[in-house]
C-alpha positions in Angstrom: -33.6 -27.7 30.6 -35.0 -31.3 30.4 -38.6 -30.0 30.6 -37.8 -27.7 27.7 -36.3 -30.5 25.7 -39.4 -32.6 26.4 -41.8 -29.8 25.3 -39.9 -29.6 22.0 -40.0 -33.4 21.5 -36.2 -33.4 21.5 -35.7 -35.8 24.5 -38.7 -37.7 25.8 -38.3 -39.7 29.0 -39.1 -43.4 28.8 -41.6 -43.2 31.7 -42.3 -41.7 35.1 -42.0 -43.0 38.6 -44.9 -43.5 40.9 -44.0 -40.1 42.3 -44.2 -38.4 39.0 -40.5 -38.0 38.3 -39.2 -38.5 34.8 -37.3 -41.8 34.2 -34.6 -41.8 31.6 -33.2 -45.0 30.1 -29.5 -45.3 29.0 -30.6 -44.5 25.4 -32.4 -41.4 26.7 -29.2 -40.3 28.5 -27.1 -41.0 25.4 -29.5 -38.7 23.4 -29.1 -36.0 26.0 -25.4 -36.1 25.6 -25.8 -36.0 21.8 -28.0 -32.9 22.2 -25.4 -31.2 24.4 -22.5 -32.1 22.1 -24.3 -30.7 19.0 -25.2 -27.5 20.9 -21.6 -27.0 21.8 -20.9 -26.7 18.1 -23.3 -23.8 17.9 -26.4 -25.6 16.5 -29.8 -24.4 17.3 -32.2 -26.8 19.1 -34.2 -27.1 15.8 -31.0 -28.1 13.9 -30.1 -30.6 16.7 -33.5 -32.3 16.2 -33.1 -32.5 12.5 -29.6 -34.0 12.9 -30.9 -36.6 15.4 -34.2 -37.5 13.8 -33.6 -37.2 10.0 -31.5 -40.2 8.7 -31.1 -38.4 5.3 -29.6 -35.3 6.9 -26.1 -34.6 5.6 -23.8 -33.6 8.5 -21.1 -32.2 6.2 -23.4 -29.5 4.8 -24.4 -28.4 8.3 -20.8 -28.3 9.5 -19.8 -26.2 6.4 -22.6 -23.8 7.2 -21.5 -23.7 10.8 -18.0 -22.8 9.8 -19.3 -19.9 7.7 -21.5 -18.6 10.5 -18.6 -18.9 13.0 -16.2 -17.1 10.7 -18.7 -14.3 10.3 -19.1 -14.1 14.1 -15.3 -14.1 14.6 -14.9 -11.3 12.0 -17.5 -9.2 13.8 -15.8 -9.8 17.1 -12.4 -8.9 15.6 -13.9 -5.7 14.2 -15.3 -4.8 17.6 -12.0 -5.7 19.2 -10.0 -3.5 16.8 -12.4 -0.6 17.3 -12.2 -0.9 21.1 -8.4 -1.0 20.9 -8.4 2.1 18.7 -10.6 3.9 21.2 -8.3 2.8 24.1 -5.3 4.1 22.2 -6.7 7.6 22.3 -6.7 7.5 26.1 -10.2 9.1 26.5 -10.8 11.0 29.7 -14.6 10.9 29.6 -17.5 9.4 27.7 -17.6 12.5 25.5 -14.2 11.7 24.2 -15.2 8.0 23.6 -18.3 9.1 21.7 -16.3 11.6 19.7 -13.7 9.1 18.6 -16.5 6.5 17.7 -18.1 9.1 15.5 -14.8 9.7 13.8 -14.1 6.0 13.3 -17.5 5.5 11.8 -16.8 8.4 9.4 -13.5 6.9 8.4 -15.2 3.6 7.7 -17.7 5.2 5.4 -17.9 3.8 1.8 -17.9 7.4 0.5 -14.4 8.9 -0.1 -15.7 12.5 0.3 -17.0 11.7 3.8 -13.8 10.0 4.8 -11.8 13.0 3.6 -14.1 15.5 5.3 -13.7 13.6 8.6 -10.0 14.0 8.4 -9.9 17.6 7.4 -12.6 18.7 9.8 -10.7 17.5 12.9 -10.1 20.2 15.4 -6.4 21.5 15.6 -6.8 21.4 19.4 -7.9 17.8 19.3 -6.3 16.2 16.2 -7.0 12.6 15.3 -4.8 10.1 17.1 -1.8 9.1 15.1 -2.5 5.4 15.6 -6.0 5.8 14.2 -4.8 7.7 11.2 -2.0 5.3 10.5 -4.4 2.4 10.4 -6.7 4.4 8.2 -3.9 5.2 5.7 -3.1 1.5 5.3 -6.7 0.7 4.4 -7.4 3.8 2.2 -7.6 3.1 -1.5 -8.4 6.7 -2.6 -5.1 8.6 -3.1 -6.7 12.0 -2.4 -8.1 10.8 0.9 -4.8 9.1 1.8 -3.0 12.4 1.1 -5.3 14.2 3.6 -4.7 11.4 6.1 -0.9 11.8 5.8 -1.2 15.5 6.2 -3.2 14.9 9.4 -0.8 12.2 10.5 2.2 14.6 10.2 0.3 17.2 12.3 -0.7 14.6 14.9 2.9 13.5 15.6 3.3 10.4 17.8 4.5 7.1 16.4 2.3 7.2 13.3 5.2 6.6 10.9 6.1 3.4 12.7 2.5 2.2 12.5 2.4 3.0 8.7 5.8 1.3 8.3 4.3 -1.9 9.7 2.3 -2.1 6.4 5.6 -2.6 4.5 5.7 -6.2 5.9 2.2 -7.0 4.9 1.5 -10.0 2.6 -1.1 -7.8 0.9 0.6 -6.0 -1.9 -2.0 -3.2 -1.9 -1.2 -2.5 1.8 2.5 -2.3 1.0 1.8 0.1 -1.9 -0.3 2.3 0.3 2.4 2.2 3.0 5.2 3.3 0.6 3.1 6.1 -0.8 2.4 7.3 2.7 6.0 7.1 3.8 7.2 8.9 0.6 5.2 11.9 1.8 7.3 12.2 5.0 10.5 14.1 4.8 12.7 12.6 7.6 15.8 10.4 8.0 13.5 7.7 9.4 11.3 7.8 6.3 14.3 7.7 4.0 15.6 4.6 5.8 12.3 2.8 5.5 12.2 3.6 1.7 15.7 2.2 1.2 14.4 -1.1 2.7 11.6 -1.3 0.1 14.1 -1.3 -2.8 14.2 -5.1 -2.3 10.4 -5.5 -2.3 9.0 -8.2 -4.7 6.5 -5.8 -6.1 7.6 -3.5 -9.0 5.2 -0.7 -8.0 6.6 -0.6 -4.5 10.2 -0.6 -5.6 9.7 2.1 -8.3 7.8 4.5 -6.1 10.5 4.2 -3.4 13.2 4.6 -6.0 11.7 7.8 -7.4 11.4 9.4 -4.0 14.9 8.2 -3.0 16.3 9.6 -6.2 14.8 13.0 -5.4 16.4 12.8 -2.0 19.9 12.1 -3.5 20.1 8.5 -2.5 22.4 6.7 -5.0 21.0 3.3 -3.9 18.0 4.0 -6.0 20.1 4.1 -9.3 19.7 0.4 -10.3 15.9 0.5 -9.9 15.7 3.9 -11.7 17.8 2.4 -14.6 15.4 -0.6 -14.7 12.5 1.9 -15.0 14.1 3.6 -18.0 14.8 0.2 -19.6 11.2 -1.0 -19.0 9.7 2.3 -20.2 7.7 2.6 -17.0 7.9 6.1 -15.4 11.1 6.4 -17.5 10.9 10.2 -17.9 10.8 10.9 -14.1 13.3 8.1 -13.5 15.7 9.7 -16.1 15.3 13.1 -14.4 16.3 11.5 -11.1 19.3 9.8 -12.6 20.4 13.1 -14.0 20.3 14.7 -10.5 22.1 11.7 -8.9 24.8 11.6 -11.7 25.5 15.3 -11.4 25.9 15.2 -7.6 27.7 11.9 -7.1 30.0 11.6 -10.1 28.6 8.3 -11.4 27.4 9.7 -14.8 29.7 7.5 -16.8 28.6 4.3 -15.1 24.9 5.2 -15.6 25.5 6.0 -19.3 27.4 2.8 -19.9 24.6 0.7 -18.3 21.9 2.4 -20.3 23.8 2.0 -23.5 24.4 -1.6 -22.8 20.7 -2.3 -22.1 19.0 0.1 -24.6 21.4 0.4 -27.5 22.7 -2.0 -30.2 20.0 -4.1 -31.7 17.2 -2.7 -29.6 14.0 -1.5 -31.2 13.9 2.0 -32.5 11.4 3.1 -29.8 13.8 1.7 -27.2 16.8 3.6 -28.7 14.6 6.8 -28.7 14.0 6.3 -25.0 17.8 6.0 -24.6 18.4 9.3 -26.3 15.7 11.0 -24.1 17.3 9.5 -21.0 20.8 10.7 -22.1 19.4 14.2 -22.4 19.2 14.3 -18.6 22.7 13.0 -17.9 25.7 15.3 -17.6 29.3 14.6 -18.7 31.3 13.6 -21.8 30.1 10.0 -21.7 26.5 11.1 -22.4 27.7 13.5 -25.1 29.6 10.7 -26.8 26.6 8.3 -26.6 24.4 11.0 -28.1 26.9 11.6 -30.9 26.6 7.9 -31.8 22.9 8.1 -31.9 22.9 11.0 -34.4 24.1 8.3 -36.9 21.2 6.0 -36.0 19.4 4.3 -38.9 16.1 5.5 -37.5 15.5 9.1 -38.5 13.5 10.0 -35.4 16.2 8.7 -33.1 19.0 10.5 -35.1 17.1 13.8 -35.1 16.3 13.6 -31.4 19.9 12.9 -30.5 21.1 15.7 -32.8 18.6 18.2 -31.3 19.7 17.3 -27.8 23.4 17.7 -28.7 22.6 21.1 -30.4 20.9 22.3 -27.2 23.9 21.3 -25.1 26.5 22.8 -27.4 24.8 26.2 -27.9 25.5 27.4 -24.4 29.1 26.4 -24.9 29.5 28.5 -28.0 27.8 31.4 -26.3 30.2 31.1 -23.4 33.2 31.1 -25.8 32.0 34.2 -27.7 33.9 37.4 -26.7 31.9 39.6 -24.4 33.9 42.8 -24.9 32.9 45.7 -27.3 33.1 45.0 -31.0 36.2 46.3 -32.9 35.3 49.5 -34.7 36.8 50.6 -38.0 39.1 53.5 -37.3 38.0 56.8 -38.8 40.2 59.4 -40.4 
């Protein structure tokens, strides 16, 4: 090592003994320690020489560059570690299995959505992709079509894939949470329903609303407040109102829902908002909704009034048909 340092001009001995051995002064030894210390930070020998010999050299710039290099190296190592762990999770029995899963992982990492989707759909039924691998892929997949294929494959693979996807609900990355809730919404099971109920408290509107729509379709009344908020905000309000109608019809909370909607959307609200109220009331059963619609037929905005009137007419027509006698008409007696 010392001979190499000398050949580079990095550390030159002060002199030599009569026997030809190199002699190092205390300053030489101090320089050797400086060289080794800088090398421990990851500096090349060329950079070490620049640091020690150039008085104008700015150490802060070099340290910043070293941090970037080190972070890139750590990222590469973490990617390698993650890939090795994913291979290990498949419990390969031979090198053929290892090479097969590596090929699949490379396909799932492709920048082309079509290739990622093909990789999922082309997996053999006899050797489906491991649930753990698919779950991780779902949480990183931005394309909804590819994510749908992955969820289909995940359901077929079995295992603890749902639990792995559910871990994404706790991510600080809102995009990961959104992908997780979409994936879980595609699973029809009590476990998935329980996970969706927990997301109703999520800080992200998209996560809450997607969960509420799916929970409403599953008959979960806990979704009602979020569904009402969607109608009020005018975001996904049509589907939210349909879900409210189903929940009100099955749980007997129609009057409460109508009262909340009227309080938030009626009164001095803009005409477009009152129109949205009428459209939402069209989905709700019971006399409370009928009464609210009757009030809207008197609305100062003609579009709102006509919409409410049309909805009421459509509801009352079946009633009149039901009250009409169904027997034969009376015939005039003949002489």
